C-alpha beads as a LAMMPS data file, in Angstrom:
LAMMPS data file: protein, C-alpha beads

325 atoms
324 bonds

1 atom types
1 bond types

-500.0 500.0 xlo xhi
-500.0 500.0 ylo yhi
-500.0 500.0 zlo zhi

Masses

1 110.0

Atoms # bond

1 1 1 310.380 108.250 -341.207
2 1 1 311.578 104.953 -339.764
3 1 1 309.122 103.060 -341.973
4 1 1 310.505 104.830 -345.040
5 1 1 313.992 103.563 -344.226
6 1 1 312.747 100.019 -343.725
7 1 1 310.791 100.181 -346.979
8 1 1 313.899 101.400 -348.785
9 1 1 315.951 98.505 -347.510
10 1 1 313.317 95.903 -348.324
11 1 1 313.098 97.353 -351.817
12 1 1 316.878 97.145 -352.102
13 1 1 316.795 93.447 -351.307
14 1 1 314.073 92.846 -353.893
15 1 1 315.929 94.757 -356.579
16 1 1 319.150 92.954 -355.827
17 1 1 317.537 89.553 -356.336
18 1 1 316.575 90.592 -359.874
19 1 1 319.999 91.861 -360.865
20 1 1 322.643 90.040 -362.822
21 1 1 326.162 89.421 -361.542
22 1 1 327.857 92.168 -363.584
23 1 1 329.073 95.359 -361.899
24 1 1 330.486 98.565 -363.351
25 1 1 332.206 101.272 -361.342
26 1 1 332.684 104.772 -362.710
27 1 1 335.162 106.719 -360.621
28 1 1 336.402 110.281 -360.236
29 1 1 339.740 111.179 -358.675
30 1 1 341.854 114.286 -359.171
31 1 1 345.108 112.325 -359.120
32 1 1 347.930 112.331 -361.653
33 1 1 347.522 110.189 -364.745
34 1 1 348.899 106.718 -364.115
35 1 1 348.136 106.731 -360.377
36 1 1 347.225 103.142 -359.408
37 1 1 343.708 102.465 -358.158
38 1 1 342.956 99.259 -356.294
39 1 1 339.630 97.503 -355.814
40 1 1 339.826 95.164 -352.822
41 1 1 337.357 92.841 -351.121
42 1 1 338.017 93.769 -347.480
43 1 1 336.305 90.738 -345.977
44 1 1 338.142 88.181 -348.127
45 1 1 341.323 90.325 -348.223
46 1 1 341.363 89.741 -351.966
47 1 1 342.330 92.144 -354.757
48 1 1 339.462 92.172 -357.238
49 1 1 341.055 94.453 -359.826
50 1 1 343.633 97.185 -360.403
51 1 1 343.666 100.082 -362.856
52 1 1 345.046 103.616 -363.180
53 1 1 343.677 107.140 -363.249
54 1 1 343.395 108.716 -366.669
55 1 1 342.106 112.262 -367.037
56 1 1 340.731 112.268 -363.505
57 1 1 338.684 109.124 -364.085
58 1 1 338.897 105.373 -363.669
59 1 1 336.594 102.424 -364.264
60 1 1 336.191 98.852 -363.088
61 1 1 334.055 96.073 -364.508
62 1 1 333.603 92.515 -363.362
63 1 1 331.345 89.820 -361.963
64 1 1 330.344 89.091 -358.369
65 1 1 328.754 86.021 -356.861
66 1 1 327.441 88.158 -353.988
67 1 1 327.792 91.734 -352.691
68 1 1 331.079 92.486 -350.947
69 1 1 332.400 95.218 -348.682
70 1 1 335.104 96.823 -350.790
71 1 1 337.890 99.395 -350.747
72 1 1 338.617 101.479 -353.838
73 1 1 341.529 103.890 -354.034
74 1 1 345.148 104.015 -353.012
75 1 1 346.524 104.436 -349.493
76 1 1 344.602 106.978 -347.439
77 1 1 342.787 108.247 -350.528
78 1 1 339.999 105.710 -350.629
79 1 1 336.304 104.996 -350.377
80 1 1 334.711 102.003 -348.654
81 1 1 331.428 100.790 -350.068
82 1 1 329.079 97.867 -350.595
83 1 1 329.973 96.633 -354.069
84 1 1 327.156 94.727 -355.759
85 1 1 325.973 93.952 -359.288
86 1 1 324.859 97.101 -361.058
87 1 1 326.412 100.473 -361.820
88 1 1 328.016 102.424 -359.006
89 1 1 329.538 105.918 -359.030
90 1 1 332.502 106.675 -356.786
91 1 1 334.124 110.042 -356.111
92 1 1 337.374 109.597 -354.207
93 1 1 337.816 113.369 -353.956
94 1 1 334.592 113.688 -351.966
95 1 1 334.754 110.190 -350.386
96 1 1 331.254 109.296 -351.579
97 1 1 329.607 106.525 -353.602
98 1 1 326.095 105.869 -354.882
99 1 1 324.000 104.159 -357.510
100 1 1 323.220 100.637 -356.301
101 1 1 320.428 99.603 -353.912
102 1 1 322.393 98.309 -350.932
103 1 1 324.987 101.094 -351.084
104 1 1 322.333 103.802 -351.364
105 1 1 320.360 102.263 -348.503
106 1 1 323.380 102.032 -346.218
107 1 1 324.593 105.560 -347.027
108 1 1 321.123 106.963 -346.260
109 1 1 321.188 105.153 -342.918
110 1 1 324.790 106.152 -342.220
111 1 1 324.138 109.859 -342.787
112 1 1 321.133 109.815 -340.500
113 1 1 322.841 107.709 -337.824
114 1 1 325.877 109.991 -337.580
115 1 1 323.704 113.075 -337.914
116 1 1 322.415 112.533 -334.368
117 1 1 324.151 114.436 -331.587
118 1 1 325.842 113.031 -328.489
119 1 1 322.657 113.527 -326.499
120 1 1 320.656 111.361 -328.924
121 1 1 322.188 107.966 -328.258
122 1 1 318.829 106.259 -327.756
123 1 1 317.611 107.478 -331.138
124 1 1 320.805 106.258 -332.794
125 1 1 320.453 102.859 -331.161
126 1 1 316.795 102.539 -332.185
127 1 1 317.588 103.425 -335.793
128 1 1 320.448 100.937 -336.017
129 1 1 318.382 98.276 -334.267
130 1 1 315.622 98.549 -336.875
131 1 1 318.135 98.434 -339.730
132 1 1 319.740 95.279 -338.458
133 1 1 316.431 93.480 -337.921
134 1 1 315.278 94.391 -341.445
135 1 1 318.571 93.293 -343.031
136 1 1 319.806 90.271 -341.119
137 1 1 321.172 88.559 -344.210
138 1 1 322.790 91.398 -346.178
139 1 1 325.663 93.817 -345.711
140 1 1 323.424 96.746 -344.756
141 1 1 322.501 94.865 -341.608
142 1 1 326.093 93.873 -340.911
143 1 1 327.411 97.417 -341.235
144 1 1 324.513 98.883 -339.239
145 1 1 325.285 96.427 -336.450
146 1 1 328.908 97.530 -336.392
147 1 1 327.697 101.117 -336.013
148 1 1 325.404 100.012 -333.174
149 1 1 328.354 98.508 -331.295
150 1 1 329.643 102.022 -330.565
151 1 1 326.320 102.962 -328.945
152 1 1 324.981 99.833 -327.239
153 1 1 327.369 96.897 -326.906
154 1 1 324.857 94.732 -325.034
155 1 1 322.298 95.065 -327.825
156 1 1 325.055 94.337 -330.342
157 1 1 325.614 90.944 -328.734
158 1 1 321.886 90.190 -328.738
159 1 1 321.419 91.100 -332.405
160 1 1 324.630 89.381 -333.470
161 1 1 323.044 86.043 -332.635
162 1 1 320.059 86.876 -334.863
163 1 1 322.068 87.455 -338.030
164 1 1 322.491 84.998 -340.857
165 1 1 325.596 82.777 -340.551
166 1 1 327.216 84.680 -343.425
167 1 1 326.761 88.010 -341.659
168 1 1 328.057 86.634 -338.349
169 1 1 331.266 85.699 -340.178
170 1 1 331.698 89.224 -341.586
171 1 1 335.174 90.347 -340.544
172 1 1 334.175 93.657 -338.950
173 1 1 331.518 91.996 -336.807
174 1 1 333.854 89.183 -335.804
175 1 1 336.404 91.773 -334.663
176 1 1 333.832 93.653 -332.576
177 1 1 332.323 90.433 -331.214
178 1 1 335.672 89.022 -330.096
179 1 1 336.632 92.330 -328.488
180 1 1 333.335 92.568 -326.584
181 1 1 333.594 88.980 -325.392
182 1 1 337.063 89.727 -324.056
183 1 1 335.752 92.819 -322.288
184 1 1 332.940 90.774 -320.696
185 1 1 335.472 88.209 -319.498
186 1 1 337.646 90.964 -318.009
187 1 1 334.907 93.287 -316.762
188 1 1 334.720 94.647 -313.231
189 1 1 333.865 91.812 -310.851
190 1 1 335.580 89.144 -312.958
191 1 1 338.754 87.252 -311.927
192 1 1 341.979 88.368 -313.537
193 1 1 343.344 86.681 -316.650
194 1 1 346.998 85.739 -316.288
195 1 1 349.644 86.098 -318.999
196 1 1 353.379 85.636 -319.520
197 1 1 355.695 88.341 -320.874
198 1 1 358.937 86.670 -322.049
199 1 1 361.897 88.743 -320.841
200 1 1 359.477 91.310 -319.456
201 1 1 361.319 91.952 -316.180
202 1 1 363.817 94.829 -316.339
203 1 1 366.583 92.287 -315.651
204 1 1 365.525 90.285 -318.730
205 1 1 363.794 87.412 -316.958
206 1 1 360.265 86.273 -317.755
207 1 1 357.410 87.771 -315.801
208 1 1 353.745 86.896 -315.288
209 1 1 350.906 89.145 -314.235
210 1 1 350.302 86.654 -311.415
211 1 1 353.732 87.537 -310.012
212 1 1 351.934 90.647 -308.719
213 1 1 348.171 90.138 -308.980
214 1 1 346.299 87.751 -306.701
215 1 1 349.062 87.781 -304.089
216 1 1 347.118 89.432 -301.275
217 1 1 347.603 93.093 -302.200
218 1 1 345.605 95.618 -304.168
219 1 1 347.441 96.170 -307.455
220 1 1 347.046 99.138 -309.765
221 1 1 348.097 98.087 -313.284
222 1 1 349.040 100.877 -315.666
223 1 1 349.221 100.229 -319.452
224 1 1 351.479 102.835 -321.043
225 1 1 354.080 103.522 -323.759
226 1 1 357.014 105.897 -324.111
227 1 1 355.397 107.621 -327.116
228 1 1 352.024 108.122 -325.374
229 1 1 351.620 111.738 -324.189
230 1 1 348.356 111.073 -322.256
231 1 1 350.120 108.182 -320.486
232 1 1 352.800 110.517 -319.225
233 1 1 350.136 112.968 -318.085
234 1 1 348.763 110.276 -315.743
235 1 1 352.117 109.638 -314.043
236 1 1 351.768 112.362 -311.353
237 1 1 348.394 110.897 -310.299
238 1 1 349.844 107.381 -310.206
239 1 1 352.870 108.550 -308.227
240 1 1 350.692 110.430 -305.742
241 1 1 348.658 107.261 -305.167
242 1 1 351.717 105.004 -304.912
243 1 1 353.444 107.285 -302.398
244 1 1 350.305 107.542 -300.258
245 1 1 349.385 103.853 -300.081
246 1 1 352.343 101.631 -301.049
247 1 1 353.076 98.871 -298.616
248 1 1 351.749 95.483 -297.567
249 1 1 348.249 96.206 -298.887
250 1 1 348.903 98.092 -302.126
251 1 1 351.385 98.413 -305.005
252 1 1 351.619 99.694 -308.571
253 1 1 352.795 97.939 -311.739
254 1 1 353.302 99.679 -315.074
255 1 1 353.475 97.571 -318.241
256 1 1 354.855 99.039 -321.462
257 1 1 352.774 98.046 -324.492
258 1 1 353.222 98.549 -328.245
259 1 1 356.656 100.019 -327.599
260 1 1 360.298 99.326 -328.367
261 1 1 362.232 98.125 -325.334
262 1 1 365.024 100.642 -325.873
263 1 1 362.510 103.500 -326.035
264 1 1 360.800 102.255 -322.868
265 1 1 364.106 102.028 -321.002
266 1 1 365.082 105.529 -322.127
267 1 1 361.731 106.929 -320.978
268 1 1 362.087 105.218 -317.592
269 1 1 365.400 107.021 -317.088
270 1 1 363.691 110.339 -317.769
271 1 1 360.370 109.797 -315.968
272 1 1 359.848 109.439 -312.240
273 1 1 358.325 105.931 -312.063
274 1 1 359.899 104.179 -309.049
275 1 1 357.326 101.362 -308.853
276 1 1 357.328 97.913 -310.517
277 1 1 357.890 97.809 -314.275
278 1 1 357.135 95.233 -316.966
279 1 1 358.734 95.798 -320.373
280 1 1 357.897 94.451 -323.836
281 1 1 354.249 93.779 -323.105
282 1 1 353.498 94.626 -326.745
283 1 1 349.917 93.549 -327.566
284 1 1 349.626 90.616 -325.150
285 1 1 347.777 92.454 -322.338
286 1 1 345.884 94.661 -324.792
287 1 1 344.300 91.696 -326.542
288 1 1 343.630 89.676 -323.397
289 1 1 341.963 92.609 -321.632
290 1 1 340.302 94.271 -324.625
291 1 1 342.296 97.491 -324.217
292 1 1 341.688 99.694 -327.268
293 1 1 343.511 102.815 -326.112
294 1 1 346.146 103.797 -323.580
295 1 1 346.600 104.881 -320.880
296 1 1 344.371 102.234 -319.348
297 1 1 344.480 101.532 -315.612
298 1 1 342.992 98.519 -313.854
299 1 1 342.662 98.086 -310.085
300 1 1 342.772 94.485 -308.839
301 1 1 341.603 93.233 -305.432
302 1 1 343.931 91.129 -303.240
303 1 1 342.392 87.912 -304.625
304 1 1 342.817 89.076 -308.240
305 1 1 339.241 90.242 -308.827
306 1 1 338.982 93.206 -311.191
307 1 1 337.612 96.113 -309.136
308 1 1 337.883 99.100 -311.483
309 1 1 338.830 99.732 -315.109
310 1 1 339.594 102.919 -317.003
311 1 1 340.617 105.071 -314.041
312 1 1 342.014 108.509 -314.910
313 1 1 343.313 111.542 -313.032
314 1 1 342.003 112.042 -309.510
315 1 1 339.834 108.922 -309.892
316 1 1 342.984 106.834 -309.360
317 1 1 343.667 108.105 -305.827
318 1 1 339.961 108.070 -304.912
319 1 1 339.428 104.480 -306.080
320 1 1 342.439 103.154 -304.177
321 1 1 341.547 105.120 -301.052
322 1 1 338.017 103.704 -301.152
323 1 1 339.286 100.141 -301.647
324 1 1 341.737 100.409 -298.741
325 1 1 339.255 102.050 -296.366

Bonds

1 1 1 2
2 1 2 3
3 1 3 4
4 1 4 5
5 1 5 6
6 1 6 7
7 1 7 8
8 1 8 9
9 1 9 10
10 1 10 11
11 1 11 12
12 1 12 13
13 1 13 14
14 1 14 15
15 1 15 16
16 1 16 17
17 1 17 18
18 1 18 19
19 1 19 20
20 1 20 21
21 1 21 22
22 1 22 23
23 1 23 24
24 1 24 25
25 1 25 26
26 1 26 27
27 1 27 28
28 1 28 29
29 1 29 30
30 1 30 31
31 1 31 32
32 1 32 33
33 1 33 34
34 1 34 35
35 1 35 36
36 1 36 37
37 1 37 38
38 1 38 39
39 1 39 40
40 1 40 41
41 1 41 42
42 1 42 43
43 1 43 44
44 1 44 45
45 1 45 46
46 1 46 47
47 1 47 48
48 1 48 49
49 1 49 50
50 1 50 51
51 1 51 52
52 1 52 53
53 1 53 54
54 1 54 55
55 1 55 56
56 1 56 57
57 1 57 58
58 1 58 59
59 1 59 60
60 1 60 61
61 1 61 62
62 1 62 63
63 1 63 64
64 1 64 65
65 1 65 66
66 1 66 67
67 1 67 68
68 1 68 69
69 1 69 70
70 1 70 71
71 1 71 72
72 1 72 73
73 1 73 74
74 1 74 75
75 1 75 76
76 1 76 77
77 1 77 78
78 1 78 79
79 1 79 80
80 1 80 81
81 1 81 82
82 1 82 83
83 1 83 84
84 1 84 85
85 1 85 86
86 1 86 87
87 1 87 88
88 1 88 89
89 1 89 90
90 1 90 91
91 1 91 92
92 1 92 93
93 1 93 94
94 1 94 95
95 1 95 96
96 1 96 97
97 1 97 98
98 1 98 99
99 1 99 100
100 1 100 101
101 1 101 102
102 1 102 103
103 1 103 104
104 1 104 105
105 1 105 106
106 1 106 107
107 1 107 108
108 1 108 109
109 1 109 110
110 1 110 111
111 1 111 112
112 1 112 113
113 1 113 114
114 1 114 115
115 1 115 116
116 1 116 117
117 1 117 118
118 1 118 119
119 1 119 120
120 1 120 121
121 1 121 122
122 1 122 123
123 1 123 124
124 1 124 125
125 1 125 126
126 1 126 127
127 1 127 128
128 1 128 129
129 1 129 130
130 1 130 131
131 1 131 132
132 1 132 133
133 1 133 134
134 1 134 135
135 1 135 136
136 1 136 137
137 1 137 138
138 1 138 139
139 1 139 140
140 1 140 141
141 1 141 142
142 1 142 143
143 1 143 144
144 1 144 145
145 1 145 146
146 1 146 147
147 1 147 148
148 1 148 149
149 1 149 150
150 1 150 151
151 1 151 152
152 1 152 153
153 1 153 154
154 1 154 155
155 1 155 156
156 1 156 157
157 1 157 158
158 1 158 159
159 1 159 160
160 1 160 161
161 1 161 162
162 1 162 163
163 1 163 164
164 1 164 165
165 1 165 166
166 1 166 167
167 1 167 168
168 1 168 169
169 1 169 170
170 1 170 171
171 1 171 172
172 1 172 173
173 1 173 174
174 1 174 175
175 1 175 176
176 1 176 177
177 1 177 178
178 1 178 179
179 1 179 180
180 1 180 181
181 1 181 182
182 1 182 183
183 1 183 184
184 1 184 185
185 1 185 186
186 1 186 187
187 1 187 188
188 1 188 189
189 1 189 190
190 1 190 191
191 1 191 192
192 1 192 193
193 1 193 194
194 1 194 195
195 1 195 196
196 1 196 197
197 1 197 198
198 1 198 199
199 1 199 200
200 1 200 201
201 1 201 202
202 1 202 203
203 1 203 204
204 1 204 205
205 1 205 206
206 1 206 207
207 1 207 208
208 1 208 209
209 1 209 210
210 1 210 211
211 1 211 212
212 1 212 213
213 1 213 214
214 1 214 215
215 1 215 216
216 1 216 217
217 1 217 218
218 1 218 219
219 1 219 220
220 1 220 221
221 1 221 222
222 1 222 223
223 1 223 224
224 1 224 225
225 1 225 226
226 1 226 227
227 1 227 228
228 1 228 229
229 1 229 230
230 1 230 231
231 1 231 232
232 1 232 233
233 1 233 234
234 1 234 235
235 1 235 236
236 1 236 237
237 1 237 238
238 1 238 239
239 1 239 240
240 1 240 241
241 1 241 242
242 1 242 243
243 1 243 244
244 1 244 245
245 1 245 246
246 1 246 247
247 1 247 248
248 1 248 249
249 1 249 250
250 1 250 251
251 1 251 252
252 1 252 253
253 1 253 254
254 1 254 255
255 1 255 256
256 1 256 257
257 1 257 258
258 1 258 259
259 1 259 260
260 1 260 261
261 1 261 262
262 1 262 263
263 1 263 264
264 1 264 265
265 1 265 266
266 1 266 267
267 1 267 268
268 1 268 269
269 1 269 270
270 1 270 271
271 1 271 272
272 1 272 273
273 1 273 274
274 1 274 275
275 1 275 276
276 1 276 277
277 1 277 278
278 1 278 279
279 1 279 280
280 1 280 281
281 1 281 282
282 1 282 283
283 1 283 284
284 1 284 285
285 1 285 286
286 1 286 287
287 1 287 288
288 1 288 289
289 1 289 290
290 1 290 291
291 1 291 292
292 1 292 293
293 1 293 294
294 1 294 295
295 1 295 296
296 1 296 297
297 1 297 298
298 1 298 299
299 1 299 300
300 1 300 301
301 1 301 302
302 1 302 303
303 1 303 304
304 1 304 305
305 1 305 306
306 1 306 307
307 1 307 308
308 1 308 309
309 1 309 310
310 1 310 311
311 1 311 312
312 1 312 313
313 1 313 314
314 1 314 315
315 1 315 316
316 1 316 317
317 1 317 318
318 1 318 319
319 1 319 320
320 1 320 321
321 1 321 322
322 1 322 323
323 1 323 324
324 1 324 325
């Protein structure tokens, strides 16, 4: 079965080389007549064309120098696809597209990849690995590698270096690559990365992470926001830990991210969070530490070394107790 997929993709590449530069898209969408439809090159962030729905249909025609990863639709009603010379059919109602070699090859891979269950991660990784190696210089390989990043980040980094320069510059892969490099730099065992939050102290003065971390105490850093329900659910566990161990060897700092200062201050009046607070962190710590979702807790050693990341619930108390033992 694996060989059939590889053969399909090699055939796609051969067919593509014989094609002309002209593309035609025939689309279906049960939207009102006159509804705008956009065709956008997502990598270049460039609008290729715009039309409207008429009688539940729309069409696009044009020329391409090379295949592009495109968006067609309007707002949340959209389809993403590999747009290449040839004739492609798109159904926005069903969120599907087909008809050209690279798109058909990727969709066949995509359906199989996401058809595996949670207990089949090795099979998913092996499938994606083979797709990338067989398609290092086209968008099938680039998109398969992005899928692989969710299963095996270490293998992603290895295969990334084996892609063509054009594929390495693909915007989705650059985003994943940069995020993974940040996570490696701020992984457990690495020294902390300092940052400045202008006006981040509750009194309005500037504050640095190094005002707390690397000062001879274990520090538990909590990334949270006033709108984040799971963040609030962690507060009793954080408070339990702070009350049990606060002192010369341990303290807690919460930093509000992606939040309005007024909303943070209002939440602090309502929540029981008597430890150190940093406001207006926005995306600064998220980007420097590769935090993709909150709450996210990091435990730092007295010298600033990152001991633990991603602690939740009872793990918080247990990790601090173990460190202080």
